[in-house]
DOLUM-296123 format. One record per residue: z, x, y of N, C-alpha, C in turn. Coordinates in steps of 0.001 Angstrom, whole numbers, plus 500000, padded with zeros to 6 digits. Atoms other than C-alpha are relative to their C-alpha. Layout:
<rs>
ZXYZXYZXY/...
</rs>
This chain:
<rs>
500354498944499058075150080981382143498581499773500510/501301500201499369072250080761384537499042501128499630/500996498966500291069039082573383669499234500340501277/500735499508498837067132084648386194498660500559499543/501353499552500327063513085777386337499950501476499601/499986498579500342064400089488386113501412500551500233/498662499407499904067394091806385932500374500349501444/499703499681498593067090092838389591500470498746500742/499602501247499343067275089207390771501395499584499524/498681500336500523070257088607388501501075500868500654/499028499086499403072046091684389835500310499611501444/499775500254498575071550090846393514500463498573500286/499535501379499803072086087074393170501474499862499633/498606500082500449075404087620391378500896501050500647/499230498910499390076524090590393506501183499455500796/498807500331499233080064090299394848500687501288500414/499343498804499474081672092905397067501501499758500070/498545500117499970085390093428396553500580500414501348/499494499470498733085725095141399913499780499025501161/500355500832498844083921092800402354500591498591499919/499479501349500139084976089428400980499037498896500400/500987500991499572082044087624402632498608500521499655/501304499539500475078704087968400861498962500063501132/500995500036498926076736087067404001500182501117501025/499756498896499057078334089882406007499975501371499332/499992498730500724078297092561403300498620500659500081/501298499327499867075538095119403996499337500325498661/500578499722501321075051095676400253499463498734499331/500451501263500560074375091989399564498614499665500564/501384500214499574070658091149399680499544498555499799/500489501327500361070081087783397977501127498972500076/499077501126499963071825084479398694499425498902499113/500424501069500902071670081742396052500827498761500303/499323501259499704072493078118396856499312498902499210/500596500986500913071863075512394132498692500545499441/501290499530500515068140075971393502499224500802501038/500672499249498942067304077806396735500480501447500011/499685498575499893067170081565397198499577500472501387/500369499459498709067065083577400380500398501453500129/499663498620499670067140087079401768500952499953501187/498981500002498955070221087725403867499570500929501133/500318499212498805069516088914407415501325500548500535/498740499379499588072238091377408368499992500282501502/499954499862498544072487090706412098501248499324500574/498714500605499624076059089293412217499916498508500317/500122501435499751074762085705412393500029499181498715/500021500647501312074857084895408659498693499235499773/501315500618500165071138084068408746499426500318498628/500661499836501297069105083612405573498547499554500148/501413500363500027065332083590405157499682499522498590/500281500572501313064359081269402319498769500658499383/501133499410500724062065082775399671499643499096498825/500487500806501116059950081055397032499608500848498801/500399499091501076059082084115394954500961501178499945/499114498859500194061163086927393514499398501240500659/500511498793499350060823090096395636499718501144499031/500166498908500956060922092274392503498908499727498967/500987500261501064058803090535389838498924499000500408/501006500936499510056902087902391853500049498618499382/499894501321500638058018084929389728500379498940501025/499648501113499133058273081538391389501479499686499845/498584500329500021061847080622392317500235498512500213/499877501433499778061147076939392924500117499282498662/499794500717501255062452074614390214498784499170499620/501176500817500295059389072373390512498912500851499348/501019499126500581057043075301389780500389500421498588/499541499589501321059162076421386849499832498854499020/500159501173500849059165072870385445498531499792499649/501427500210500244055381072565385822499434501026499031/500487498954500899054749075876384060500447499710498576/499517500283501350056940074932381102499341498743499448/500662501230500432055346071463380961498581500304499536/501370499634500363051820072943380879500004500798498700/499909499214501233052886075420378182500214499098498807/499746500920501091054228072593376015498760499164499692/501221500779500205051050070548376548498937500835499279/500967499116500661048914073525375509500344500185498519/499576499848501389050987073946372331499666498758499196/500286501266500678050512070267371455498506499892499692/501447500097500177046729070522371891499488500922498897/500452499033501009046489073475369468500106499455498642/
</rs>
């Protein structure tokens, strides 16, 4: 199971509407997730998405490279102690 930065991001990234059938057209769907990219869905009937690099709720970086660098620095700091 994929981990998310916060419960709000998990809820909206995994949201599926049983009524609409298309996440990009559902007015209740806010976040689109594609591999390692995240975006905010623009509800203007064009299926547009604005890519985001930070979580709108907790501010955590959503880029895999940033997440890797943070964990790498944390491990290096532990080794130095």
